[in-house]
gemmi code that builds the backbone of each chain (N, CA, C; Angstrom):
import gemmi

chains = {
    "A": [
        ("MET", (108.274, 95.104, 87.428), (107.643, 96.417, 87.659), (106.167, 96.224, 87.987)),
        ("ALA", (105.792, 96.902, 88.949), (104.403, 96.771, 89.389), (103.454, 97.415, 88.386)),
        ("ASP", (102.230, 96.974, 88.427), (101.214, 97.527, 87.530), (100.893, 98.962, 87.923)),
        ("PRO", (100.386, 99.743, 86.974), (100.050, 101.134, 87.298), (98.903, 101.226, 88.296)),
        ("MET", (98.880, 102.350, 89.007), (97.765, 102.620, 89.905), (96.615, 103.172, 89.087)),
        ("ARG", (95.420, 102.997, 89.609), (94.283, 103.677, 89.002), (93.915, 104.833, 89.913)),
        ("ILE", (93.994, 106.026, 89.363), (93.738, 107.217, 90.162), (92.598, 107.998, 89.518)),
        ("ARG", (91.650, 108.384, 90.340), (90.577, 109.237, 89.845), (90.477, 110.426, 90.793)),
        ("ALA", (90.504, 111.618, 90.237), (90.402, 112.831, 91.044), (89.263, 113.671, 90.506)),
        ("GLN", (88.268, 113.897, 91.360), (87.090, 114.638, 90.925), (86.821, 115.792, 91.865)),
        ("MET", (86.441, 116.924, 91.304), (86.114, 118.076, 92.133), (84.782, 117.839, 92.835)),
        ("ALA", (84.743, 118.171, 94.117), (83.504, 118.144, 94.885), (83.505, 119.415, 95.719)),
        ("GLY", (82.767, 120.435, 95.289), (82.837, 121.738, 95.935), (84.199, 122.356, 95.651)),
        ("ASP", (84.891, 122.800, 96.719), (86.208, 123.404, 96.510), (87.336, 122.401, 96.749)),
        ("LYS", (86.967, 121.125, 96.890), (87.977, 120.101, 97.143), (87.978, 119.082, 96.023)),
        ("ALA", (89.101, 118.452, 95.866), (89.177, 117.357, 94.908), (89.203, 116.048, 95.685)),
        ("THR", (88.254, 115.174, 95.393), (88.247, 113.851, 96.007), (89.098, 112.926, 95.155)),
        ("VAL", (90.111, 112.356, 95.773), (91.039, 111.505, 95.046), (90.839, 110.065, 95.512)),
        ("ARG", (90.646, 109.175, 94.555), (90.525, 107.746, 94.874), (91.644, 107.011, 94.152)),
        ("VAL", (92.359, 106.207, 94.894), (93.510, 105.516, 94.321), (93.352, 104.013, 94.556)),
        ("LEU", (93.593, 103.258, 93.518), (93.623, 101.809, 93.648), (95.003, 101.366, 93.203)),
        ("MET", (95.774, 100.859, 94.155), (97.140, 100.432, 93.842), (97.137, 98.941, 93.562)),
        ("SER", (98.154, 98.506, 92.874), (98.254, 97.097, 92.558), (99.448, 96.525, 93.303)),
        ("HIS", (99.181, 95.797, 94.389), (100.273, 95.279, 95.202), (99.808, 94.061, 95.992)),
        ("GLU", (100.706, 93.117, 96.182), (100.355, 91.875, 96.884), (100.045, 92.087, 98.365)),
        ("MET", (100.782, 92.963, 99.019), (100.608, 93.230, 100.451), (100.681, 91.942, 101.289)),
        ("GLU", (101.777, 91.199, 101.151), (101.987, 90.000, 101.973), (102.376, 90.422, 103.385)),
        ("THR", (101.742, 89.795, 104.381), (102.000, 90.209, 105.758), (103.290, 89.636, 106.322)),
        ("GLY", (103.761, 88.530, 105.755), (104.904, 87.848, 106.352), (104.481, 86.883, 107.440)),
        ("LEU", (103.167, 86.694, 107.592), (102.659, 85.780, 108.611), (102.049, 84.539, 107.978)),
        ("ARG", (101.761, 84.621, 106.694), (101.103, 83.491, 106.040), (102.130, 82.436, 105.647)),
        ("LYS", (101.640, 81.204, 105.512), (102.512, 80.115, 105.086), (102.006, 79.566, 103.753)),
        ("ASP", (102.946, 79.080, 102.951), (102.532, 78.473, 101.683), (102.171, 77.001, 101.909)),
        ("ALA", (101.837, 76.294, 100.832), (101.370, 74.919, 100.938), (102.405, 74.014, 101.616)),
        ("ALA", (103.691, 74.343, 101.460), (104.751, 73.533, 102.047), (105.053, 73.928, 103.492)),
        ("GLY", (104.293, 74.868, 104.031), (104.481, 75.263, 105.416), (105.567, 76.304, 105.621)),
        ("LYS", (106.106, 76.802, 104.526), (107.145, 77.832, 104.646), (106.488, 79.204, 104.711)),
        ("VAL", (107.063, 80.073, 105.522), (106.507, 81.413, 105.665), (106.753, 82.211, 104.381)),
        ("ILE", (105.699, 82.849, 103.890), (105.846, 83.717, 102.717), (106.398, 85.052, 103.216)),
        ("PRO", (107.523, 85.493, 102.661), (108.131, 86.717, 103.203), (107.238, 87.943, 103.041)),
        ("ALA", (107.359, 88.846, 103.996), (106.555, 90.067, 103.962), (106.908, 90.904, 102.744)),
        ("TRP", (105.889, 91.472, 102.158), (106.078, 92.332, 100.987), (104.904, 93.286, 100.957)),
        ("TYR", (105.106, 94.499, 101.409), (103.980, 95.412, 101.518), (104.435, 96.854, 101.340)),
        ("ILE", (103.473, 97.694, 101.021), (103.750, 99.115, 100.830), (103.955, 99.771, 102.191)),
        ("GLN", (105.033, 100.528, 102.308), (105.322, 101.177, 103.584), (105.022, 102.675, 103.534)),
        ("ASP", (105.411, 103.306, 102.458), (105.247, 104.754, 102.366), (104.337, 105.106, 101.196)),
        ("VAL", (103.405, 106.005, 101.465), (102.534, 106.494, 100.416), (102.592, 108.017, 100.480)),
        ("SER", (102.675, 108.661, 99.344), (102.649, 110.121, 99.367), (101.879, 110.630, 98.159)),
        ("ALA", (101.374, 111.838, 98.297), (100.613, 112.444, 97.202), (101.072, 113.878, 97.011)),
        ("GLN", (101.090, 114.303, 95.760), (101.464, 115.675, 95.434), (100.398, 116.317, 94.566)),
        ("LEU", (100.174, 117.606, 94.826), (99.292, 118.398, 93.972), (100.179, 119.365, 93.199)),
        ("ASN", (100.209, 119.242, 91.896), (101.090, 120.053, 91.040), (102.526, 120.058, 91.559)),
        ("GLY", (103.001, 118.912, 92.010), (104.386, 118.802, 92.462), (104.618, 119.184, 93.903)),
        ("LYS", (103.581, 119.716, 94.574), (103.725, 120.119, 95.978), (103.180, 119.008, 96.875)),
        ("PRO", (103.987, 118.524, 97.848), (103.503, 117.423, 98.687), (102.279, 117.839, 99.500)),
        ("VAL", (101.253, 117.003, 99.506), (100.065, 117.295, 100.300), (99.793, 116.217, 101.342)),
        ("LEU", (100.294, 115.025, 101.118), (99.970, 113.935, 102.037), (101.115, 112.945, 102.102)),
        ("THR", (101.463, 112.524, 103.316), (102.343, 111.371, 103.461), (101.662, 110.406, 104.415)),
        ("ALA", (101.862, 109.148, 104.178), (101.270, 108.139, 105.042), (102.237, 106.977, 105.166)),
        ("GLN", (102.159, 106.284, 106.294), (102.920, 105.057, 106.483), (101.934, 103.937, 106.701)),
        ("TRP", (102.165, 102.837, 106.029), (101.251, 101.716, 106.118), (101.951, 100.502, 106.694)),
        ("GLY", (101.152, 99.665, 107.349), (101.661, 98.397, 107.843), (101.185, 97.285, 106.917)),
        ("PRO", (101.591, 96.059, 107.237), (101.217, 94.927, 106.386), (99.734, 94.580, 106.445)),
        ("SER", (98.979, 95.168, 107.367), (97.583, 94.790, 107.498), (96.674, 95.564, 106.550)),
        ("VAL", (97.223, 96.408, 105.718), (96.407, 97.033, 104.674), (96.128, 95.964, 103.613)),
        ("SER", (94.915, 95.989, 103.064), (94.481, 94.929, 102.159), (95.331, 94.849, 100.902)),
        ("LYS", (95.267, 93.677, 100.283), (95.882, 93.469, 98.983), (95.253, 94.424, 97.961)),
        ("ASN", (96.035, 94.896, 97.029), (95.593, 95.908, 96.071), (94.902, 97.070, 96.790)),
        ("PRO", (95.686, 97.832, 97.552), (95.126, 98.814, 98.480), (94.313, 99.914, 97.806)),
        ("PHE", (93.300, 100.335, 98.543), (92.451, 101.447, 98.129), (92.687, 102.594, 99.097)),
        ("LEU", (92.722, 103.803, 98.562), (92.895, 104.973, 99.414), (92.055, 106.107, 98.865)),
        ("GLN", (91.333, 106.771, 99.753), (90.559, 107.940, 99.337), (90.891, 109.113, 100.242)),
        ("PHE", (91.135, 110.266, 99.659), (91.382, 111.469, 100.448), (90.928, 112.687, 99.648)),
        ("SER", (90.824, 113.836, 100.326), (90.374, 115.064, 99.675), (91.463, 116.109, 99.743)),
        ("VAL", (91.703, 116.759, 98.611), (92.729, 117.799, 98.554), (92.044, 119.151, 98.488)),
        ("ARG", (92.422, 120.032, 99.411), (91.862, 121.389, 99.420), (92.594, 122.248, 98.403)),
        ("GLY", (91.872, 123.235, 97.877), (92.506, 124.227, 97.010), (92.895, 123.685, 95.655)),
        ("ALA", (92.347, 122.551, 95.276), (92.643, 122.029, 93.940), (91.604, 122.568, 92.967)),
        ("LYS", (91.925, 122.600, 91.698), (90.938, 122.977, 90.685), (91.075, 122.048, 89.482)),
        ("ALA", (90.048, 122.054, 88.654), (90.060, 121.175, 87.491), (91.291, 121.447, 86.647)),
        ("GLY", (91.920, 120.404, 86.188), (93.125, 120.554, 85.376), (94.408, 120.386, 86.168)),
        ("ASP", (94.309, 120.446, 87.508), (95.495, 120.229, 88.344), (95.971, 118.786, 88.236)),
        ("LYS", (97.254, 118.611, 88.511), (97.830, 117.264, 88.458), (97.955, 116.700, 89.871)),
        ("ILE", (97.440, 115.504, 90.064), (97.614, 114.793, 91.325), (98.556, 113.617, 91.055)),
        ("ALA", (99.644, 113.566, 91.795), (100.566, 112.432, 91.650), (100.562, 111.637, 92.948)),
        ("VAL", (100.536, 110.328, 92.842), (100.570, 109.465, 94.013), (101.750, 108.506, 93.864)),
        ("SER", (102.528, 108.357, 94.932), (103.660, 107.430, 94.897), (103.583, 106.473, 96.065)),
        ("TRP", (104.094, 105.294, 95.869), (104.285, 104.374, 96.993), (105.667, 103.754, 96.916)),
        ("LYS", (106.079, 103.235, 98.058), (107.365, 102.542, 98.134), (107.144, 101.346, 99.051)),
        ("ASP", (107.631, 100.160, 98.648), (107.395, 98.995, 99.498), (108.655, 98.588, 100.257)),
        ("ASN", (108.526, 97.532, 101.061), (109.639, 97.149, 101.929), (110.777, 96.486, 101.166)),
        ("LYS", (110.582, 96.215, 99.875), (111.699, 95.717, 99.077), (112.376, 96.855, 98.318)),
        ("GLY", (111.929, 98.075, 98.564), (112.551, 99.233, 97.927), (111.969, 99.558, 96.567)),
        ("GLU", (111.001, 98.775, 96.148), (110.356, 99.061, 94.868), (109.421, 100.261, 95.043)),
        ("SER", (109.260, 101.024, 93.996), (108.364, 102.168, 94.119), (107.670, 102.430, 92.793)),
        ("ARG", (106.649, 103.238, 92.871), (105.907, 103.578, 91.677), (105.219, 104.920, 91.882)),
        ("THR", (105.155, 105.717, 90.837), (104.460, 107.000, 90.876), (103.526, 107.059, 89.683)),
        ("ASP", (102.301, 107.478, 89.915), (101.370, 107.676, 88.823), (100.666, 109.014, 89.001)),
        ("GLU", (100.164, 109.516, 87.892), (99.613, 110.856, 87.908), (98.217, 110.872, 87.278)),
        ("ALA", (97.373, 111.758, 87.760), (96.054, 111.914, 87.159), (95.708, 113.399, 87.144)),
        ("THR", (94.789, 113.768, 86.288), (94.347, 115.159, 86.195), (93.010, 115.307, 86.888)),
        ("VAL", (92.860, 116.367, 87.674), (91.608, 116.603, 88.382), (90.541, 116.998, 87.363)),
        ("SER", (89.364, 116.372, 87.494), (88.283, 116.722, 86.567), (87.044, 117.147, 87.364)),
    ],
    "B": [
        ("MET", (131.269, 80.822, 125.225), (131.733, 81.604, 124.075), (130.763, 81.493, 122.908)),
        ("LEU", (130.212, 80.300, 122.793), (129.295, 80.083, 121.679), (128.099, 81.034, 121.792)),
        ("ASN", (127.654, 81.192, 123.024), (126.504, 82.061, 123.242), (126.792, 83.486, 122.817)),
        ("ARG", (127.982, 83.912, 123.172), (128.337, 85.300, 122.873), (128.395, 85.485, 121.357)),
        ("ARG", (128.990, 84.504, 120.700), (129.087, 84.605, 119.245), (127.693, 84.639, 118.609)),
        ("ALA", (126.852, 83.766, 119.115), (125.490, 83.715, 118.571), (124.796, 85.059, 118.757)),
        ("LEU", (125.019, 85.626, 119.921), (124.384, 86.901, 120.236), (124.863, 87.999, 119.295)),
        ("LEU", (126.184, 88.002, 119.062), (126.747, 89.046, 118.193), (126.199, 88.927, 116.775)),
        ("THR", (126.155, 87.708, 116.261), (125.625, 87.513, 114.910), (124.196, 88.002, 114.851)),
        ("HIS", (123.472, 87.664, 115.914), (122.066, 88.019, 115.956), (121.889, 89.525, 115.914)),
        ("SER", (122.697, 90.251, 116.700), (122.497, 91.699, 116.729), (122.937, 92.342, 115.419)),
        ("ALA", (123.936, 91.766, 114.770), (124.346, 92.295, 113.474), (123.215, 92.126, 112.468)),
        ("LYS", (122.592, 90.945, 112.543), (121.469, 90.672, 111.644), (120.333, 91.657, 111.884)),
        ("LEU", (120.089, 91.900, 113.156), (118.995, 92.794, 113.529), (119.260, 94.202, 113.005)),
        ("ALA", (120.498, 94.651, 113.129), (120.863, 95.987, 112.662), (120.642, 96.085, 111.150)),
        ("ALA", (121.044, 95.037, 110.444), (120.876, 95.030, 108.990), (119.393, 95.076, 108.638)),
        ("LEU", (118.627, 94.341, 109.441), (117.187, 94.277, 109.210), (116.547, 95.646, 109.401)),
        ("LEU", (116.948, 96.335, 110.463), (116.393, 97.652, 110.749), (116.741, 98.619, 109.636)),
        ("ALA", (117.995, 98.553, 109.176), (118.420, 99.445, 108.103), (117.604, 99.155, 106.844)),
        ("GLY", (117.406, 97.861, 106.582), (116.673, 97.459, 105.399), (115.209, 97.824, 105.466)),
        ("ALA", (114.673, 97.879, 106.681), (113.250, 98.167, 106.830), (112.956, 99.648, 106.635)),
        ("GLY", (113.950, 100.426, 106.286), (113.695, 101.826, 105.958), (113.779, 102.748, 107.147)),
        ("LEU", (114.503, 102.326, 108.194), (114.650, 103.206, 109.347), (115.635, 104.322, 109.064)),
        ("LEU", (116.483, 104.119, 108.072), (117.417, 105.181, 107.713), (116.650, 106.279, 106.979)),
        ("PRO", (116.910, 107.517, 107.326), (116.168, 108.615, 106.708), (116.372, 108.669, 105.194)),
        ("GLN", (115.308, 108.993, 104.503), (115.409, 109.107, 103.062), (114.813, 110.424, 102.620)),
        ("ALA", (115.368, 110.979, 101.579), (114.904, 112.272, 101.094), (113.452, 112.160, 100.638)),
        ("GLY", (112.635, 113.137, 101.021), (111.267, 113.167, 100.548), (110.300, 112.366, 101.391)),
        ("HIS", (110.801, 111.514, 102.238), (109.936, 110.705, 103.084), (110.422, 110.801, 104.517)),
        ("ALA", (109.471, 110.831, 105.437), (109.874, 110.636, 106.822), (110.314, 109.178, 106.940)),
        ("ALA", (111.248, 108.895, 107.832), (111.717, 107.525, 107.989), (110.551, 106.628, 108.376)),
        ("TYR", (110.523, 105.439, 107.822), (109.446, 104.514, 108.120), (109.563, 104.045, 109.562)),
        ("ASN", (108.496, 104.220, 110.296), (108.516, 103.918, 111.719), (108.169, 102.447, 111.943)),
        ("ALA", (109.153, 101.576, 111.713), (108.900, 100.137, 111.780), (108.442, 99.723, 113.175)),
        ("ALA", (108.984, 100.359, 114.201), (108.638, 99.997, 115.575), (107.154, 100.199, 115.833)),
        ("ALA", (106.584, 101.274, 115.264), (105.175, 101.578, 115.489), (104.277, 100.471, 114.926)),
        ("PHE", (104.753, 99.801, 113.895), (103.938, 98.759, 113.272), (104.128, 97.398, 113.932)),
        ("GLU", (104.928, 97.355, 115.016), (105.138, 96.108, 115.752), (104.319, 96.093, 117.033)),
        ("VAL", (103.879, 97.264, 117.451), (103.264, 97.421, 118.763), (101.925, 96.690, 118.836)),
        ("LYS", (101.604, 96.154, 120.044), (100.416, 95.310, 120.189), (99.201, 96.026, 120.768)),
        ("THR", (99.390, 97.127, 121.471), (98.236, 97.801, 122.070), (98.248, 99.297, 121.755)),
        ("MET", (97.063, 99.885, 121.820), (96.943, 101.303, 121.502), (97.733, 102.153, 122.498)),
        ("ALA", (97.689, 101.802, 123.791), (98.384, 102.599, 124.803), (99.879, 102.642, 124.510)),
        ("ASP", (100.456, 101.473, 124.181), (101.884, 101.424, 123.878), (102.207, 102.222, 122.633)),
        ("LEU", (101.312, 102.137, 121.656), (101.538, 102.821, 120.386), (101.590, 104.327, 120.583)),
        ("VAL", (100.595, 104.838, 121.337), (100.525, 106.280, 121.553), (101.745, 106.752, 122.336)),
        ("LYS", (102.175, 105.928, 123.297), (103.360, 106.258, 124.082), (104.581, 106.345, 123.162)),
        ("LEU", (104.689, 105.375, 122.267), (105.824, 105.331, 121.344), (105.862, 106.563, 120.454)),
        ("LEU", (104.683, 107.025, 120.056), (104.622, 108.167, 119.148), (104.634, 109.495, 119.899)),
        ("GLY", (104.723, 109.435, 121.216), (104.899, 110.648, 121.999), (103.626, 111.393, 122.311)),
        ("GLY", (102.503, 110.704, 122.420), (101.260, 111.368, 122.773), (100.897, 111.081, 124.221)),
        ("SER", (99.905, 111.820, 124.748), (99.447, 111.562, 126.104), (98.372, 110.478, 126.065)),
        ("THR", (97.780, 110.192, 127.234), (96.791, 109.128, 127.312), (95.618, 109.418, 126.387)),
        ("PRO", (95.197, 108.454, 125.582), (94.095, 108.719, 124.649), (92.763, 108.888, 125.370)),
        ("THR", (91.950, 109.840, 124.903), (90.610, 110.011, 125.438), (89.612, 109.875, 124.290)),
        ("GLU", (88.460, 109.291, 124.608), (87.457, 109.112, 123.578), (86.824, 110.466, 123.253)),
        ("SER", (86.552, 110.718, 122.001), (86.045, 112.029, 121.603), (85.088, 111.911, 120.439)),
        ("LYS", (84.095, 112.837, 120.416), (83.138, 112.855, 119.316), (83.710, 113.546, 118.086)),
        ("ASP", (84.848, 114.219, 118.268), (85.457, 114.933, 117.142), (86.217, 114.006, 116.207)),
        ("VAL", (86.336, 112.757, 116.616), (87.005, 111.778, 115.766), (85.948, 110.764, 115.348)),
        ("THR", (85.948, 110.379, 114.100), (84.959, 109.396, 113.664), (85.640, 108.245, 112.957)),
        ("ILE", (85.049, 107.084, 113.128), (85.479, 105.923, 112.359), (84.253, 105.343, 111.672)),
        ("THR", (84.386, 105.068, 110.402), (83.267, 104.488, 109.676), (83.682, 103.136, 109.131)),
        ("GLY", (82.748, 102.220, 109.129), (83.040, 100.889, 108.631), (81.798, 100.047, 108.732)),
        ("PRO", (81.844, 98.842, 108.227), (80.668, 97.982, 108.285), (80.492, 97.410, 109.691)),
        ("ASP", (79.247, 97.081, 110.080), (79.019, 96.395, 111.353), (79.469, 94.952, 111.236)),
        ("ILE", (79.172, 94.384, 110.088), (79.576, 93.001, 109.835), (80.355, 92.970, 108.529)),
        ("ALA", (81.558, 92.434, 108.583), (82.353, 92.297, 107.368), (82.351, 90.826, 106.975)),
        ("GLU", (81.865, 90.553, 105.781), (81.811, 89.150, 105.368), (83.195, 88.604, 105.096)),
        ("ASN", (84.053, 89.440, 104.515), (85.389, 89.001, 104.154), (86.420, 89.848, 104.893)),
        ("GLY", (87.119, 89.223, 105.824), (88.090, 89.963, 106.632), (89.302, 90.436, 105.853)),
        ("ALA", (89.465, 89.939, 104.626), (90.620, 90.356, 103.831), (90.462, 91.765, 103.298)),
        ("VAL", (89.219, 92.196, 103.174), (88.957, 93.526, 102.630), (87.862, 94.185, 103.469)),
        ("VAL", (88.256, 95.011, 104.425), (87.294, 95.739, 105.240), (87.545, 97.220, 105.023)),
        ("GLN", (86.546, 97.890, 104.464), (86.742, 99.306, 104.167), (86.462, 100.141, 105.408)),
        ("LEU", (87.450, 100.903, 105.836), (87.318, 101.720, 107.024), (87.674, 103.165, 106.708)),
        ("GLY", (86.937, 104.073, 107.328), (87.216, 105.489, 107.145), (87.572, 106.118, 108.482)),
        ("VAL", (88.580, 106.971, 108.484), (88.934, 107.707, 109.693), (88.844, 109.191, 109.367)),
        ("ALA", (88.359, 109.959, 110.332), (88.229, 111.390, 110.099), (88.245, 112.112, 111.430)),
        ("THR", (88.614, 113.382, 111.408), (88.519, 114.205, 112.603), (88.162, 115.622, 112.199)),
        ("THR", (87.454, 116.309, 113.117), (87.104, 117.699, 112.855), (87.981, 118.618, 113.697)),
        ("GLN", (88.885, 118.051, 114.489), (89.784, 118.850, 115.320), (90.753, 119.619, 114.438)),
        ("PRO", (90.793, 120.962, 114.576), (91.681, 121.726, 113.690), (93.173, 121.447, 113.917)),
        ("GLY", (93.553, 121.087, 115.132), (94.983, 120.929, 115.418), (95.542, 119.552, 115.133)),
        ("ALA", (94.760, 118.697, 114.491), (95.212, 117.320, 114.308), (96.386, 117.254, 113.334)),
        ("LYS", (97.409, 116.532, 113.734), (98.608, 116.406, 112.922), (98.669, 115.049, 112.235)),
        ("ARG", (98.022, 114.081, 112.845), (98.224, 112.716, 112.407), (96.972, 111.908, 112.710)),
        ("LEU", (96.599, 111.055, 111.772), (95.464, 110.164, 111.989), (95.950, 108.730, 111.878)),
        ("LEU", (95.568, 107.914, 112.846), (95.980, 106.512, 112.832), (94.754, 105.627, 112.687)),
        ("LEU", (94.941, 104.517, 112.039), (93.885, 103.520, 111.912), (94.378, 102.239, 112.574)),
        ("LEU", (93.623, 101.780, 113.578), (94.054, 100.645, 114.379), (93.027, 99.523, 114.336)),
        ("VAL", (93.490, 98.303, 114.330), (92.628, 97.138, 114.469), (93.120, 96.375, 115.693)),
        ("GLU", (92.248, 96.311, 116.719), (92.698, 95.852, 118.028), (93.289, 94.449, 118.013)),
        ("LYS", (92.625, 93.511, 117.343), (93.051, 92.118, 117.481), (93.921, 91.626, 116.329)),
        ("ASN", (94.470, 92.521, 115.539), (95.434, 92.087, 114.530), (96.796, 91.842, 115.200)),
        ("PRO", (97.662, 91.071, 114.528), (98.969, 90.761, 115.119), (99.743, 92.010, 115.539)),
        ("SER", (99.664, 93.065, 114.765), (100.157, 94.353, 115.258), (99.018, 95.335, 115.048)),
        ("VAL", (98.847, 96.212, 116.033), (97.591, 96.950, 116.133), (97.463, 98.050, 115.066)),
        ("LEU", (98.591, 98.635, 114.663), (98.552, 99.773, 113.741), (98.433, 99.302, 112.293)),
        ("SER", (97.465, 99.856, 111.569), (97.334, 99.525, 110.154), (97.898, 100.624, 109.274)),
        ("ALA", (97.497, 101.851, 109.546), (97.925, 102.944, 108.687), (98.048, 104.218, 109.498)),
        ("MET", (98.954, 105.074, 109.056), (99.249, 106.309, 109.765), (99.314, 107.416, 108.710)),
        ("PHE", (98.433, 108.407, 108.813), (98.391, 109.483, 107.821), (98.873, 110.785, 108.455)),
        ("ASP", (99.800, 111.451, 107.795), (100.235, 112.768, 108.248), (99.381, 113.811, 107.550)),
        ("ILE", (98.756, 114.674, 108.344), (97.823, 115.650, 107.788), (98.551, 116.945, 107.497)),
        ("SER", (98.372, 117.481, 106.323), (98.911, 118.804, 106.003), (97.723, 119.757, 105.818)),
        ("ASP", (98.010, 121.033, 105.634), (96.937, 122.015, 105.437), (96.169, 121.750, 104.155)),
        ("ALA", (96.806, 121.045, 103.239), (96.217, 120.892, 101.909), (95.279, 119.692, 101.789)),
        ("VAL", (95.196, 118.854, 102.812), (94.265, 117.725, 102.710), (93.279, 117.741, 103.874)),
        ("ASP", (92.094, 117.220, 103.620), (91.104, 117.036, 104.665), (91.570, 115.933, 105.607)),
        ("ALA", (91.242, 116.084, 106.881), (91.594, 115.049, 107.847), (90.559, 113.935, 107.762)),
        ("SER", (90.511, 113.310, 106.630), (89.537, 112.263, 106.392), (90.068, 111.319, 105.324)),
        ("PHE", (90.211, 110.069, 105.689), (90.788, 109.099, 104.769), (89.969, 107.821, 104.787)),
        ("VAL", (89.916, 107.158, 103.644), (89.256, 105.867, 103.573), (90.260, 104.887, 102.993)),
        ("THR", (90.369, 103.715, 103.604), (91.221, 102.688, 103.037), (90.652, 101.322, 103.406)),
        ("ARG", (91.273, 100.284, 102.920), (90.797, 98.934, 103.206), (91.869, 98.176, 103.952)),
        ("VAL", (91.462, 97.427, 104.981), (92.436, 96.670, 105.767), (92.015, 95.209, 105.891)),
        ("LYS", (92.987, 94.402, 106.313), (92.716, 93.003, 106.623), (92.409, 92.884, 108.108)),
        ("MET", (91.449, 92.039, 108.431), (91.154, 91.781, 109.840), (91.146, 90.280, 110.066)),
        ("GLY", (91.909, 89.826, 111.057), (92.018, 88.399, 111.326), (90.757, 87.843, 111.963)),
        ("GLN", (90.080, 88.651, 112.765), (88.890, 88.206, 113.484), (88.076, 89.426, 113.901)),
        ("SER", (86.870, 89.160, 114.416), (86.026, 90.259, 114.882), (86.776, 91.054, 115.944)),
        ("SER", (86.684, 92.351, 115.868), (87.519, 93.155, 116.742), (87.009, 94.588, 116.764)),
        ("ASN", (87.478, 95.353, 117.747), (87.245, 96.791, 117.727), (88.242, 97.436, 116.779)),
        ("VAL", (87.787, 98.439, 116.060), (88.712, 99.229, 115.249), (88.692, 100.655, 115.803)),
        ("TYR", (89.829, 101.310, 115.727), (89.960, 102.639, 116.302), (90.446, 103.640, 115.273)),
        ("ALA", (89.930, 104.856, 115.381), (90.530, 105.991, 114.691), (91.172, 106.833, 115.779)),
        ("VAL", (92.422, 107.158, 115.615), (93.134, 107.926, 116.629), (93.677, 109.194, 115.989)),
        ("ALA", (93.356, 110.326, 116.595), (93.882, 111.598, 116.102), (94.903, 112.119, 117.093)),
        ("MET", (96.090, 112.431, 116.597), (97.127, 113.004, 117.456), (97.203, 114.493, 117.133)),
        ("LEU", (97.026, 115.317, 118.181), (97.018, 116.756, 117.974), (98.419, 117.328, 118.146)),
        ("GLY", (98.589, 118.548, 117.651), (99.884, 119.210, 117.723), (100.372, 119.400, 119.150)),
        ("ASP", (99.439, 119.565, 120.110), (99.853, 119.821, 121.491), (100.036, 118.534, 122.298)),
        ("GLY", (100.051, 117.379, 121.613), (100.324, 116.121, 122.311), (99.079, 115.400, 122.782)),
        ("LYS", (97.915, 116.048, 122.687), (96.677, 115.374, 123.074), (96.330, 114.288, 122.065)),
        ("VAL", (95.677, 113.251, 122.554), (95.324, 112.133, 121.681), (93.845, 111.813, 121.866)),
        ("LEU", (93.104, 111.841, 120.785), (91.677, 111.546, 120.833), (91.401, 110.309, 120.000)),
        ("PHE", (90.382, 109.556, 120.395), (90.084, 108.384, 119.587), (88.593, 108.105, 119.495)),
        ("ALA", (88.224, 107.304, 118.538), (86.865, 106.808, 118.387), (86.988, 105.322, 118.103)),
        ("GLN", (85.979, 104.553, 118.505), (86.061, 103.126, 118.263), (84.765, 102.576, 117.701)),
        ("LYS", (84.867, 101.428, 117.104), (83.724, 100.767, 116.500), (84.019, 99.285, 116.478)),
        ("GLU", (82.949, 98.493, 116.638), (83.154, 97.057, 116.576), (82.807, 96.560, 115.180)),
        ("VAL", (83.684, 95.761, 114.614), (83.412, 95.150, 113.318), (83.454, 93.637, 113.504)),
        ("LYS", (82.355, 92.990, 113.122), (82.309, 91.533, 113.212), (82.762, 90.949, 111.879)),
        ("VAL", (83.662, 90.001, 111.957), (84.195, 89.403, 110.742), (83.714, 87.956, 110.670)),
        ("THR", (83.102, 87.601, 109.549), (82.624, 86.223, 109.432), (83.683, 85.311, 108.817)),
        ("LEU", (84.610, 85.889, 108.030), (85.670, 85.085, 107.437), (86.975, 85.849, 107.587)),
        ("GLY", (87.925, 85.294, 108.345), (89.161, 86.009, 108.655), (90.006, 86.274, 107.423)),
        ("GLY", (90.809, 87.319, 107.504), (91.590, 87.731, 106.342), (93.062, 87.423, 106.462)),
        ("CYS", (93.464, 86.729, 107.507), (94.894, 86.496, 107.688), (95.194, 85.007, 107.696)),
        ("GLY", (94.280, 84.195, 107.186), (94.491, 82.762, 107.211), (95.502, 82.321, 106.178)),
        ("GLY", (95.753, 81.056, 106.131), (96.670, 80.581, 105.101), (97.538, 79.462, 105.622)),
    ],
}
model = gemmi.Model(1)
for chain_id, residues in chains.items():
    chain = gemmi.Chain(chain_id)
    for i, (resn, *xyz) in enumerate(residues, 1):
        res = gemmi.Residue()
        res.name, res.seqid = resn, gemmi.SeqId(i, " ")
        for name, pos in zip(("N", "CA", "C"), xyz):
            atom = gemmi.Atom()
            atom.name, atom.element = name, gemmi.Element(name[0])
            atom.pos, atom.b_iso = gemmi.Position(*pos), 0.0
            res.add_atom(atom)
        chain.add_residue(res)
    model.add_chain(chain)
structure = gemmi.Structure()
structure.add_model(model)
structure.setup_entities()
């Protein structure tokens, strides 16, 4: 099981700025190990975010996103106390969802 | 005959690979567009996604460092002020496949995202906004990389 994401959601005016730090290897499938064998690709493909259970963002990522990916976005119409949930799914079918409260 | 057999095995493998890569629709997610992440140039990418010829525009912005010391972690921001934008793409021209990330914009989020990408070498990076009416706008910036992020 992958490590939890670190999510911080802070109000800025009428929007909530959400910063997410995911924990993932993000292997491109192009690198080789010491023995010259290709390390298989392993990366996050789908990312989505929900505000109080309502989808607000979907994204698709390629293998060129950095290891332990960072993502920042702003949610309109959020208020303090709202729940922001972020999920990802990788190319091996593994997934993770974490939640944070807007402050 | 051997050739034909080899070909058949190969296509079966390919089909399995496509299915495994998430091309089959799944509830709650749009199907992962694996083909878009294989494309080598911006023109081909936009064509694949059904947009018209990209034009440079001031309504799209890309932010990032002029010089990135470590190509493994380059923080880039994409944003647009165009009200009709449906999708924002982040592209790195000289990476093995040009598309890094694709964000679908809803009414509930600002058309502005920041993320970090790997860059193999110094290259132009693009922010591409696809509008609802099929128009495609882009902005570009050059990022110099002193240490590549795709080595190994």
